[in-house]
N, C-alpha and C positions, 0 to 999 in steps of 0.2 A: 366662218360664214353664217350669215343669216340662213336658218331655216336647218339648223344642227344644230343638236343635244351637243353641249362640250362639256365634258367631267373634268371638272378641275383638282390635281392633285398637288400636293405640294410641302412644301416646312413655313411655319409661323414663326419669327425670329424678331424680337423687338417692338412689335406692334405692325410688322410687314409681312407679306406672303411672296415668298420665291417660290418658282416653279423647280420640277425635278432638275437635276443636274446644273443648277444655277450655282455660281459662287459669288463672293462679295466681302467685304471687311466690314467688321462691325462695329456699330458706331453707339458708343455708351454715352453718348450726349456729353453738355459740359459737366465739369470741365475736362474730360478725357477725350473726347473727340474720336475721330475714326482710329482703330487700331489699325494700322497697314501693314503690321508685321504678323496680324494673324488671319487668316484665311477659312471661311466658313464653305460648306458645302453641303448643298441639299441632295442626299442620296436616296435615290428608290430601294425601299425594303417591301418585303412580301410578308402580307400577315398571315396566321392560319387560315383564313378564309379563303385566301389568295390575291386579297386585294393590295394593289400596289400604294404603299405609303412613302411620305415622304420623312427622311432623319436626316437633324441636324449633325453635324461633324465638324469642330473648329481644331484649328492646329497651327501652332507658330511658325511661318515658315523662314525665321532668320535664318536658321540655320543651313536651310537651303541655298542660302546667297553663295554666287560665285563672288571667287578672291579676284577684287580689281589689279588688273596689271600695271598699276602703277606707285608711285610712292607716297601721294595724297590725294588718296580718293575723296570725295565729297558726297554729302547724304541730300538729294534734292527735297523738295519739301512735296508730302505726299506720297513717297517711297519709302521702302523698309531697307533697300539694298543699296549700298556704297556702290557709285560708280565714278571713272578716273573723268574730270574735268577737260574734255577734250571737245572742237567741233562744235556740238549745237550749242553748249553751256559756258564756253569758256568767255567770251564776249557777249555784254548787256547790249549791245548793236545788234548783233545777230539775229534781233526777234523775230524776224520773217520766217528764219530756218528753223524755229523750235519745232518739238514734234506737236501735232493737232491738239495731243491731249495733255499738254502741260497747261492746267488751268489755275496754277499758284498765283495769277493775278486778281482770281476773284474771289472777292471778299466773302467766308463761310457764313458771317452775320445775314448776308443777303436773300440766302437759300435755306429752305426747311430741312433739317434733319432726314438724311437718306437722298436728297435731291441733287444732282448735277444739270450741268449743260453741255451738250454737245454743239457744234457749229458744222452746215454744212454749206457748200455753195455749189451752183450749175450755172452756166452759160449755154444758152437758146440759142439757138442760129437757124436759117431756112433747112427745112427738110429735104435732101434731095433725092430720095427714094419714093417721094410721094406723088400722087396724082396729081396734087397742085402743084404751080408753079413754085421753085424756090424763091424764098421771101429774101429782101434786103434786112429784114427786122433782125436785132439782135438786143436779147433781156438778161439780165443778171439776175439771178434770184438768191436769196440768203436766208438759210433756214437756222431755228433756235432749237433744238428736241429736248423738253425736258418734262421727265418721266414720260408718258407715252401721249404728248401733245407737242405736236408739231409746229410752229409758227413760222411767217413767210411773210418776206419783203422783197418785191418786184419792181424791179424798175425796165422801161425797156425804150428802146430809139429805134426812129428808121419804121415803124409801123402803125397802125389803126390800133385804137383803144381794145385788148383782148375782152372777149366776152366770156370765155370759158380756159379753165386749168384744171389739165387732169394729170395726176400723177399714177404711172405705169408699175407694174411689179415685175421681176424678172421673164417673166413670159410674154409681156405686152400687153396684161389684161388689165383694163381701168379699175385701180383699187383706190381711187377718191376723184370726187369732182366737184369744182366750186365754180361758182356761176361768179362772174365779177359784177359787182356792181356799176350802174353808169356814173359816171364822173369827167371831168376834165384832167384832174390827177393824172401825171405821170408814174404816179407808184401806187402799186397795187399791196394790200394788206391782208391778210387770212391767217387762219389757223386751223388745221386739220387735228380735232379733239379726238382722244381714246384709237389712237394706232394699234392696231392688232398686233400681237408679240409678235408674228412670224412675219409681217411686213417692218416692222423694228428691227429685225435680223437682217431683213433684205435691206435696208437703209444702212445698217450700221457696218456691211459688208460691202455698199456701194453700187448696190445692184437692181437699185428705181432710177426711173428715168421721168422726165417732168415736160407736157405738150402744153403750150398755148395758141390757141385758134382766135381768130377775129370776125364777126358777125357782118362785117361790112360789104359793100359791094365787091369788093375786091377781096374775096376770103384768102389771108395768108394764115401760117401754121411755123410755130418755132419749137425745137424740141433741145434737150440737153439732159446730160447725165447726175445724177445728185452725187455729190463727193465732198469726203473731209477735204480739209485742208490746214495746212501748219501755219498759213499766213493770215488766217482768219481774226485770230483774236487778237494781233497786235496792227490787224489795219487801221489806218486814219484816215487815208485819201483812198480814192477809187477812178477808174475810168472804165468807160463802155466805149469801146473799138467798134467803129462801123465801116463799111464800103460805101462809096458815092454810086458804084455800079448798079444796076438793076438786077434783082434777082440774083445775086451773088453766092449767097447761101453762106457768105464769109460773116468773121467776127472772133471778140476777145474781150478780156476784161484783163486789166491791171491792179493789184493790190499792192499799196503802198505804204509806207510808215516813213517816220523820221527818224534816226538815231535819237535817245536820251540826252546826249550832251553834245553831238557834233552835227553840223550841217548837213549829215548824209541821207542822200533819199533812197531807201531800198525798195526795191519794188520786185513786184513776181508777175509775170503775163503766162495767161491762160488762152490759147488761140483755137480757132474749128475754123477748115476748110482754108488753111491758108499753110499748107505744111508743104515746104519747097527744101532743098539743102541748104538753102543761106536764105537769111533773111539781115536786114538794118532794121536798126530801132533809133529812133532819133526822139529827143526832146526837143519842141519847134514853141516859138513865142511869133505870133503872128506871120508866118512862114519863114522865119529867122530861124536856121539852125542852133541851135545852144549845144548839145551834145548828140555824139553819135557811139554807136555800141554794134559790134557785127553779132549776130546770133546766128544758132544752128538747131533749130526746132524741128524735130523730125514727130511722124505720127507715134512712134515708142515712147516719146519723151516729149510731151507737147507743151510744158512749162519751161520758162526761162526767167530764172534770176538774177539779179544785177545791181549793183550799189554803183550810184552818179554822189562822188564825193566832192565835199566842199563846195555847197551850194553859196552863191554871192546875195548880197542884199539884196538885188534887182530879184534874180530868180526865185528867191524866197518870197519877194514881197508879190512876183507873178502867181506863185501858187497860191498862196493863200487869196488871192483874188479870181481865183477858177481861168486863169488864163493863158497857163500852161499847157501845152497839148503834146499828146504821145502817139508816136506812127509807126506803124512796122510797114517795110516794102519790103517784096522779094527781089532778090537779083536775077540779072539776067534777061532773057528775051519777054518781052509779055509781063512788065512787072504788077504786080497788083497790092493794092496800098490797102490799109485799113488805120482809123485813127479815131481820137477822143479826147477832150479836155479832162483834165484832172481838177477834181472839187473834194469837198472835205466828205467823207463815208456817209452814203444815206440808208436809210433805215426807218422802217416802221415803229422804231422804240420813241418813247418820249423821253425828251433829256430834261431833268427835273431837278429840284432838291428839296427837302423838308431840312430846316432851319429848326434848332432847339437849343435851349439852354443847358442843356446835359452835354450836347457837342461843343459848345464854347470852347475856348481856348484855355479860361477859367472853369468849370463846370459847374453850374448852379442849378438850382430848382424854382424860377421864376415863373412857372405856369403861360410864358408866353408862347407865340409860335409866328414862324415863319414859314412862306411857301414859295416855291418859284417854277417858273417853268419857260422854256428857251426853244429857240427853232433857228437852225443853222442855215442859210442859204448858200447857194452855189458860189456867190459871188462874195462868201466870207463875212457877208454881215448877220450876226447876232441877235436877232429879236428877244426881247426880256417881258415879263410879267411877272414883278412881284408883290406877294401880300405881306402885312405883318398885323398882329394883334396881340392882345394881352400883355405890352412891355409894362415895366417898373415906372419908365419915365420914356421921353420924347426922343426920336431918334436924332442922332447926331453923324452917323454915318451909314452908307450901304456901299458893300463893295466887293469886289472880285479879284480873290486873292490866290495866290500859290500855299500850298505848306509851308509854315514857317521851317526857317533853316535852323534857327535856336529856339528855344521856349521862350514865348512870347513877343517874340520877333518878327512881325507880318510884313508878309511882301504883297502890295498893292499892285493889281493889272491895270484894273479898271473901277471907277468910282460913280456911281450910279445916283449918289445921294441929291444932283440938282435937280435927278427926274421924280423923286419924292414926294408924294402927298402926304402932309402932315394930318390933316383932316381924312382923308380916306385910308391912310394907312397902304396907299398903293403907288408902285415905281413900275410905268411902263415906258419903253422905248428901244432903241436900235444902238448896240455898239458895232458901228461900222468901220474901226480899223484893227480887227483880228489881226495879230502874224499868224505866220503857218505854227509856227511852235505855238501859239496859243490854240491854235483849232486843233494840232495834234493833240497835247495836254485834256483841252476840254472833251475828245472823245474816249482817251483814257483815264477818265475819270478824276484826274489829278489838280482840276480846280475847285476852289469853295467859295462860299457867299457869307459875307459876315456884317451881322446888325450890330453896330454900337450904339449905346443910348448916354443920356447926360449920369447917369449911375453907373454903368458898365463901359468905362471909353474905349475898351480894349474888345469888348465884344460881349453884348447881351445873350444874341444867337449866335449859332453857329453851322453851315450845312455842307457836305458835300454835293457837289453836282455830278451826276451820274445818269445813266439811261435805264430807265424801266422796261425791262423787256416785255415787248406788245403782245397782249392777252386777248384781242379781239374784240375790245372799247375802244373806242375814239376817243382819246384823250385830247379834246378840243383845249383850247387856249383860253378860252371865255368859260367853260363850264366846270372849275373844280372847286371844292370845299377845303377849308382849313380846319383844323383841330387842337385845341389846347386845353389845358386843365383850370383855365381862366373861363370855359364854358360850362365847366361840370358845376352840377348844382349839390352843395356848396361848392364854390371853386376852390381847386387842387392845386399845391405848390408843387411841381412836377419838373421835373428836366426832360419830359418826353412832349414831343407835339407830332403831329401829322397832317397829311392832306388826304382827300379821295376824289374819285371822278363818279358819278354816280347818272344812271340814265334810266329809263323806263320805254320797253320797245312796245311795238305794236300789239303785242299780246297783254300788255300791263305787266309784265314780269321786268323785275329790278334787276341790273346788272351793275356791280360796283366794284371799285380796285381801291383798295385802302394802304397807304404807306406808312409806316411812323419810323420814327426816329429819337434818340435820346434816352431808351428806356433804361431804368435803370438796373445795371449788370451787377452791385453788389449782392443783392439776394438771388437773383435770377442763378449764379454760379455754385449756390448749394444745391446738393446732390437730391433734397427732398422736394426742391422748387418745381414747378411745372414751366416748363419756358414757352407758353403761350399765351396769348392776349384772348380777351372775348370780345367780338366785336356785334353791336345790336342797334336795331334804328326802332325811333319811337314819336313819339310827340312831345313837344316842349314844355307841356304841362304836366307835371310832374303828379298832380295829385290822381291822375289815372294810370293806372298803366294797363289797360286793357289793351291798348293798340302796341304793344313793345314786343318787338320782334327780334328773336336771337338771330344774326346772320349768320356766324362762322367764328369757329376756333380755330387760332392761327399761332404757326411758328413763326420766328424769325422776324422779319420788318414789312411784311410784305403779306397782302390776302386779297383773292377775288373771287367773285362767284354770282350766282345768279338767284334770287328770290323770285317765287313764282305764284304761292297763292297769299297774296297780298290782299288784308282786306281794304271796303271803300274808304274806311274813315281814313285809315294811313295813306291809302292814293290822293286822298282829299289834302291831306296835312303835308304832303308831297308837293302837289300841286301849288297851295300856298304858301309854302315856305315855313310851315311849322312844324317842322319835322325835325329830328337829330340824328346823328351816329354817332355811338359812345363808342370808345374802346375801355375794356375794364383789364387789370392783370389782379394776379395773387396779391401783391402788394396793396391796391386799390378796388378792391372789388367791386364798391358803387362807382367809381368812374375814374378812369386816368386821364381820359383825353374827349373832348367832346365838340361836336360843330354841326350848326345848322345846314340841314340840305334843304336846298329848291329847285325841283323837277317840274316844270310844267307839265299836263299831261291831259289825255280826255277820256280816263279812265274812270266813268263817273259811275259804272255800273261792276267796279271790279275787275280782277282779271280776266280775260278774255280766253275760253277752250282753242286749242290748236286742235289740228285736224286730228290726230291720233288721242287727244286730250291725255297724254303720259302722266301729266302729275298727279290724276285719280289712282293713278298704281298705289301711293303712298298709305292709301284707307284701308287696304286691304293684305292680309298675310300673304308673303310672297312665297314662292312655290321654290322648294329648297335648290332646283335646277336652275331656275332662272335667279335665284340668288347668286350663284357661283357665276352667272354670266355677266351681273350686276360689276362695274369698275369701281364703284362707291361700295362695295363689300366688303366688310372684317372677316379675317380667319381668323380665329382665336381657341385656344382647347380642342382641336380638332373640329369645331363647328363653325360655320358662315354665318354672319350676324347682319343685318338688314343696315344701312348706313342709318343714324338718330335711334338706333333701338339702344336697349339698357338692360343688364342682366348682373346676377351677381355671380362674381367666377367660382368655379368647383373647387379653385386653390386655398379659397377663404373667403367665407359669409360674410364676414366683415367690411368686404370692399365692393366697390358699386362700380361697371364696366361700363363704358357706353363707345360705340362706333361713329367716326367723324370722320368718311371720306378715307376708308382702308386704314384709318389711324385708329388703334385700341386706345383709351383712357382710362386707366383706371383710379380711381379715388379711394382712401379710407373713408369709412362710412363714420360720420360724427355725430353723434348720440345727444339728444339735447338732456339737459338737465331737469329732473323729474322734481315735482314740489309734493307728489302722494307721500303717505307713510309706508304702503304698500307695495312691493314691486315685485312682475313675475318676469322670470326670462322663457319665451316662447320659445317653441323646438322649430330651428331652420331661421331664427330670426335672431339679427347681431346685437340690437339695442333693447334693454329690459324697459316692458311698459307698466303701466300701474294697474294693479290686480281691477281686474273687469274691462278693460279695454280689450280691444280685438283689431288686430292688423292683418289685413290679407293681402296677398299677392294678387295685382290684375295684370295678366298678360293678356288679353284680349276685350275689347272695347262690351260683349256682350255681358261680361262679369260685373259691369258698371251699375245695370239695372237689375242684379238678383240683389245686392244690399244698398237698398235706398237712402238705410241708416247713416249714411258712412260719406266720406268725402276722396273723390277720384283727384289726386294730384298730376297730372300731366310729367311732370319733371321727373317723380319717380317712380311711375306707372304703378302705385299702389291705394287699395282703400284704407283712409284712416278712418278710425272711429269717433263719433262725434267729442269734442273736447280735446283732443290728443293734438300735442304739438309735436313738430319736425322741422328739423332746418332745411330749407327747400333744396333739391338736387338740380341743376340748371347743368345739361351736358351741352359742350364737353369742359365745363369748367368745374363740374365738383361740385361739393357740400358748399352752401354761404351762409357762414356762421353769423354774417352782418344781418341775417334775417330769420326769422322764426315765424314759421307758419300755423294755423289753427284751425280744426274742424270744425264750424260753427252749428252745432246742433243737426236735426234732422232734415235742412234745408240743403244739404251737402254743398255750402259754399264756402270755397278756402279763403281766409284772410290772411295774407302774409302783410306782415311789418319790421319795420328797422330794429335793429338792437340797440338799446340806450346804454351809450358806455358810461359807468360810475365817474364822478369828479374825482381826480386825482390831486392829492396834499404836494407830491415828490415836484421837483423842477424838471426833472429829465426822464419823463415817460418812455418806455418802449414799447415795441410789440415782439412777444418772446418768439412769436412763430409767424413766419408771413402769411399764415395762413388764418391765422388769429383776428378776431374782428377789431377786438378792444386792446387798448394800451395798459401796459402794467407799470407799476413802480418797480424800479431796480431793486435785487435783493438788499443793498448793500442801504439804501434810503428807508426799507421798511422794516428793515432787522431791528425788534425792540434793546433796547442796551442789555448788555450781558449775555446775549446770546452768543453762544461761538458759532463759528461757520461749521465746524462738524454737525452742531447738534440743529442749526437753520438747516441743512440739507436733509438731516433726519425728518424733521418737522413738515417738511416740503414733501418729503415720498421719496423713492428713485428717481435720481436723474441722469443714469448712467444711457449709453447710446450702442445701437446695435448696429454693426455696422460687416455686411458678410455675416461669416459664422462668429464673429468676435465681440464681447462685450467691452465697451472704453467708461471708465468715469468722466465726471465734468471736468474739463478743462484739459482733457486728455488731448496730444496729438502725434497723429501717426502720419506714415506716407501709405496710402492704400495699394493693397495686394488685390491683383486681377488675375483669373486664370489663365493658362498659357503665355502670359505674359510676366510675371511676377511681379515684384516690387516696385511702385512708379514713383522714385525720388522724386519727379518734377512737378509733383502735386503733393499738397499738404492738406490732411484734414484732422477737423478739430470736434470735440463734444461740445457744445455751448448749451444746458438745460435741457437734454433728452434730443436734443436736434441736432444730427451730424452734418459738417458744413464741410465742404471740400474747396478747395481754390487752387489752379495751375501758377508755377512761378510766372510773375508777371517780365517780360525779357523786353530790352529797349529794342525798337525797330533797326536795322542793320542799315549801314549807310552806303554798302558796297554790294558786289554780284559778282560772281557767284557766293551764296555762303555755305557753310557746312557744319555739321554738329559731332563736337566730338564725343567718343563713349564716356558716358559717366556725366556728362555737360546737359544742361536742359535747353540754354539758350543758341542759336545760331551764333557762329561766329564768321568774320573774312576768312576766305582761303588763304591760307599762306600766312594768316600770321599765329604767333608762336605763343 
């Protein structure tokens, strides 16, 4: 709580900090993934001085698995122990009845390592014990928790627009208040950032409530409990049920989904204020009763689940148009009734797609990009806006499709080609004939958008249509930018592409959200590769890099954040549309994809200070106790490090580490080639220097003034002697081998320039290491005649690889051995000229459900298959 000093003790593991008594499954990164059969525990231990410290203890829990009481147990995704295939998992169509924490439908590529999402829901109805008259309003709130950030989407009916939303803890105390911006929309979108850990526990144990109040003349209040629910991840249709009676305090919600193969409509009702012994649930079209079910909903069990089987074509049509109504009526005297129309699921998430050549049915590297954004209306109409650029030839087809049933056998649902303008590269329109099945598949991320060109008739670009979780940025259909390799200078033939939303707020802070697709996975699967990209913003004029700024280092396929201290010049370039955002990778450190950014703003005098001027904190050395409270602080080697800081780790002086929002990234120091005849090795320095040169460590701004005869470089935070050269260090990207910096004399000016690669005579040059800047000729092409392979290896020096405690010769293959788990036969590693590379065995996508994995087998199989 504010005003209290909090001492944080715990454990550091894999770049993440865990509190005492926390348990987790370690994530070893690609290609190993999460080790579900290993459980780690942060155990409290007392030091000699009596201080409580944390110690990590991991153990294999597979031997603790109970014996399943069936003949054919199955192993579910994300589990360690086998279970019997009964009830919840026997039929795919029982989607709404799965456990709420079954997240197997989520793609692990969309989330950063260590991240997971948990969904919650709340039904808000009139408060009966309040001094206010009970409201007839009903609201439905959906929440998504990622790490400690809680995003919420709220719709409401039969009440005025709320002005205030308050989250209450288990004691009924206000924990967080959100002031609702004015507007006409019936959707409220917001984010509660940095939820305290104690309140996260309240949330996970369903001890929190949420209230909404209006500030109109007729003041109303609705309230509800925040709960987890197993139906949330499968929900594709929804309904909010209200009463026509004034001040009724009644209401409810329905979560619905279609079966994957049959025309069955599954639904779950959650009701408030309508608890009688018997109710009647009806499916209605224009006051005509189509289906009727008897229910028995009580205060002890307010949920009601049922399946409406075999919907006919008319019922499915009415469902797609939002014309079906679900009603609940109590039986007996004085019957009470609530009802609501069924529509596609509403959310603040953005339905979008990034189309790339790397994700085409026949993957390629054309440098082209496609970007699409969609908006689904209650009547089943889907608005779309699609942009494409950087293609090899003219567009001949733009289609929305299903996943191919067989390789290169496309299933087209809707043709957007007539709306495509070749001159602008833009297609804008509406698809007004979506079937209920199409809406279901759209909201389950089962549809794709394909761009066919004259040179690639089956498709040059392709992307999955999926929801981008709401993060606080208003993703307007008119304001987003596309990124491709063709916009990089010089152009890059890459399979990647992306798009981003960028805005400048009233404080002149830049808010951004970036989505990328099609990044090469071949190099990213190697153990030594960094699984992150680098995003930066700057001017389109490459002759000056004065105003180029690092945005973020990111993992997975998404990045978002806020950039506060922006220069006046960069804000002007944003206003004029002469700025760019570029995403770089280890494979293309000079730029993988780039796009122009145009954000009109009136920030003529730069970023404006907020009331508390919190951004100035970064200019001063923070107090250790303050560091512990900062959610972006990293905990490494029993020390706290501020976000953006850089240091040399104790375990090896030839590594350099940086803290990037709770993530520690360590890179080996890359020493530049020296041209002098005599070198010396300074104490506590990794790289040798020419005799007579000085390299001083600089940990505070004051030291810069003490040594005016040198250059201070912000990246590695060191003073370099005049005339020295080095590879620049750019957190979190590490050492950039494609650039060399030089300290220019006594002026203190640092001059950095790109490395000029030598011209090669071979026909197939290769990059020996993903971090290398220049390509080389392969060994077989540059070996002089008569030199034996063994001699060549000796001439080039040792080419062995070290993995764990073992050494391997070049071209050796092995299965990795992981402590507590043993040998992992589903992963194959090999030594490639001193670089260890590992890759998981590629498995075909199973065509059935459920699946299981036999002992000793790497790939899932259909249950019952012999």
